[in-house]
C-alpha positions in Angstrom: -14.4 -1.9 3.2 -11.6 -3.4 1.1 -8.8 -5.7 2.4 -5.6 -5.1 0.3 -2.6 -7.5 0.7 0.8 -5.9 0.6 4.0 -7.0 -1.1 7.3 -5.3 -0.3 9.8 -6.0 -3.1 13.5 -6.0 -2.7 15.9 -7.3 -5.4 13.2 -9.3 -7.0 12.0 -11.0 -3.8 9.2 -10.4 -1.3 10.5 -9.2 2.1 9.0 -8.9 5.6 8.6 -5.2 6.4 9.2 -4.4 10.1 8.7 -1.0 11.7 9.9 0.8 8.5 13.6 -0.2 9.2 14.3 -1.3 5.6 17.9 -2.3 6.3 16.6 -5.0 8.6 14.0 -6.5 6.2 14.4 -10.2 5.6 13.0 -12.5 2.9 9.4 -13.3 3.8 8.7 -16.5 5.7 5.1 -17.2 4.9 2.6 -19.9 5.8 0.7 -19.2 2.5 3.6 -19.3 0.0 6.4 -21.8 -0.3 8.8 -19.2 -1.8 9.4 -15.5 -1.7 9.0 -15.0 -5.4 6.3 -12.3 -6.1 4.1 -14.6 -8.3 4.1 -17.3 -5.6 3.1 -14.8 -2.9 0.4 -13.4 -5.1 -0.9 -16.9 -5.7 -0.8 -17.5 -1.9 -2.9 -14.4 -1.3 -5.4 -15.4 -4.0 -5.7 -18.9 -2.6 -7.0 -17.4 0.6 -9.4 -15.0 -1.0 -10.3 -13.4 -4.4 -8.6 -10.1 -3.5 -9.4 -7.4 -6.1 -6.4 -5.2 -5.3 -2.8 -5.8 -4.3 -0.4 -3.1 -3.0 3.3 -3.3 -4.1 6.1 -1.3 -2.7 9.2 -1.3 -4.9 11.8 -0.7 -2.1 14.7 -0.6 -4.5 13.1 2.3 -6.4 12.1 4.0 -3.2 15.7 3.7 -1.9 17.1 4.9 -5.3 19.2 1.8 -5.9 17.6 0.1 -8.8 14.1 -1.1 -9.4 11.8 -4.0 -10.1 10.2 -2.4 -13.2 10.1 -5.5 -15.5 9.0 -7.8 -12.7 6.1 -5.5 -11.8 5.0 -5.1 -15.4 5.0 -8.9 -15.7 2.8 -9.2 -12.6 0.3 -6.8 -14.1 0.2 -8.9 -17.2 0.0 -12.2 -15.3 -2.9 -11.0 -13.1 -4.9 -8.7 -15.4 -8.0 -9.0 -13.2 -6.2 -7.8 -10.1 -5.7 -4.1 -9.6 -2.1 -3.3 -8.7 -1.4 -0.3 -6.5 2.3 0.6 -6.9 4.5 2.7 -4.7 7.8 3.2 -6.5 8.9 6.9 -6.0 8.2 9.7 -8.4 10.9 9.2 -11.0 10.0 5.6 -11.7 6.4 6.5 -11.6 6.9 8.8 -14.6 8.6 5.9 -16.5 5.4 3.9 -16.1 3.2 6.8 -16.9 5.2 7.8 -20.0 4.8 4.3 -21.5 1.7 2.3 -22.2 0.8 1.8 -18.6 -1.1 -1.4 -17.9 -4.9 -1.0 -17.4 -4.7 -2.6 -14.0 -1.8 -0.5 -12.6 -2.4 2.6 -10.4 0.5 4.7 -9.2 0.8 5.7 -5.5 2.3 9.1 -4.8 3.9 8.5 -1.4 4.8 11.5 0.8 8.2 10.1 1.5 9.1 10.6 -2.1 7.6 14.1 -2.3 10.2 16.7 -0.9 8.4 19.6 -2.6 4.7 20.1 -3.1 5.4 21.1 -6.7 6.4 17.5 -7.4 2.9 16.4 -6.4 1.0 19.2 -8.1 3.0 18.8 -11.4 2.4 15.1 -11.6 -1.3 15.5 -10.8 -1.6 18.1 -13.6 0.7 16.4 -16.2 -1.1 13.0 -15.8 -4.6 14.3 -15.0 -6.2 11.2 -16.6 -4.5 8.8 -14.2 -6.3 7.6 -11.1 -3.5 8.4 -8.6 -3.5 7.4 -5.0 -1.8 9.5 -2.3 0.0 7.9 0.6 0.6 9.9 3.8 3.7 8.1 5.2 4.3 8.6 9.0 7.2 7.6 11.1 7.4 8.4 14.8 4.2 10.4 14.3 5.8 12.7 11.8 4.9 12.9 8.1 7.7 11.9 5.8 8.1 14.4 3.0 6.7 17.9 2.8 4.0 18.9 5.2 2.8 21.4 2.6 0.8 18.5 1.1 -1.9 19.3 3.8 -2.4 22.8 2.2 -3.3 21.1 -1.1 -6.1 18.8 0.0 -8.3 20.2 -2.7 -5.9 18.6 -5.2 -5.6 15.2 -3.5 -7.0 12.2 -5.5 -10.1 10.4 -4.1 -8.1 7.5 -2.6 -5.8 8.3 0.4 -3.6 5.9 2.3 -2.4 6.7 5.8 0.6 4.5 6.5 2.1 4.2 9.9 5.5 2.8 9.2 6.4 2.3 12.8 3.6 -0.2 13.2 4.2 -2.2 10.0 4.9 -5.8 10.7 4.8 -5.3 14.5 1.3 -6.8 15.2 0.6 -3.9 17.5 -2.8 -2.9 16.1 -4.1 0.4 14.7 -2.2 3.5 15.6 -3.5 6.4 13.7 -1.1 9.4 13.5 -1.9 12.1 16.1 -1.5 14.8 13.5 -4.6 13.6 11.6 -8.2 13.4 12.3 -9.6 10.3 10.6 -13.2 11.6 10.7 -12.4 14.6 8.6 -10.6 12.4 6.1 -13.2 9.7 5.9 -15.8 12.3 5.2 -13.9 13.7 2.1 -11.8 10.8 0.8 -11.7 7.0 0.4 -9.4 6.5 3.4 -7.2 3.4 3.7 -5.0 2.5 6.7 -1.8 0.5 6.9 0.4 -0.6 9.8 0.0 -3.1 12.5 -3.3 -4.8 11.6 -3.5 -7.9 13.8 -6.9 -9.6 13.2 -10.5 -9.4 12.0 -11.4 -7.2 15.0 -9.0 -4.5 13.8 -10.6 -4.6 10.3 -14.1 -4.3 11.7 -13.0 -1.3 13.9 -11.7 0.5 10.8 -14.9 -0.3 9.0 -17.0 1.1 11.8 -15.0 4.3 11.7 -15.7 4.8 8.0 -12.5 3.7 6.4 -12.7 2.4 2.9 -10.1 -0.3 3.3 -6.9 -1.5 5.0 -3.5 -2.7 3.9 -2.4 -6.1 5.4 0.7 -8.3 5.1 1.9 -10.0 8.3 -1.6 -11.0 9.5 -2.1 -12.9 6.2 1.4 -14.5 6.0 1.1 -15.7 9.6 -2.6 -16.6 9.2 -3.6 -14.5 12.1 -6.5 -13.7 9.8 -7.7 -17.0 8.4 -9.4 -17.9 5.2 -12.7 -18.5 7.1 -12.4 -15.0 8.7 -11.7 -13.4 5.3 -14.9 -15.0 3.9 -16.9 -13.9 6.9 -15.5 -10.4 6.7 -16.4 -10.2 3.0 -20.0 -11.0 4.0 -20.2 -8.6 6.9 -18.3 -5.5 5.6 
């Protein structure tokens, strides 16, 4: 069971994601970082625990109004022992993949950026050597992007994220989309959940149900999950 901190990037700063309403996102107010610069936030996460992976969403790229390309490349170089999972849309993903991609960078193919299943299958085929992650992004219990993705499970990568955008930043706990059956996914994939994680009990519940990991932001910034609990979870999970 892996705990993965989340960074949402907007115009070079880390912002607080709330319920997937990106127009309302504000610069992060964190108890573990004195500023909203990405490197300070990463340092804040790593001061709590030696996290092996950090998830980054490039909101500018996902919204198609710029990107944080150079900043993310610098983060990869600054933290070479930390694996970066990056959600940046499909066009920017190809920019990373067509260049000398950093050894610690893995691209997330998020359903919200996949309007046609051919986009997914073509990327999986063209960059077959890359260890992609697929993210099934839900809002109001509906998958964002093409539902045809479910017909191509045999082509999904091993690592699958289920992201409930309505719950992100709301501290409402686990709310798995009704359309999915977690049991069938945990039996066939390394399944990760994101959206609304409040505390150590939520993490332990996911672990008991066979999830491989969880994405967390607010609970770390507010210290709803403490350093002591992170250490205890690491020993028990």
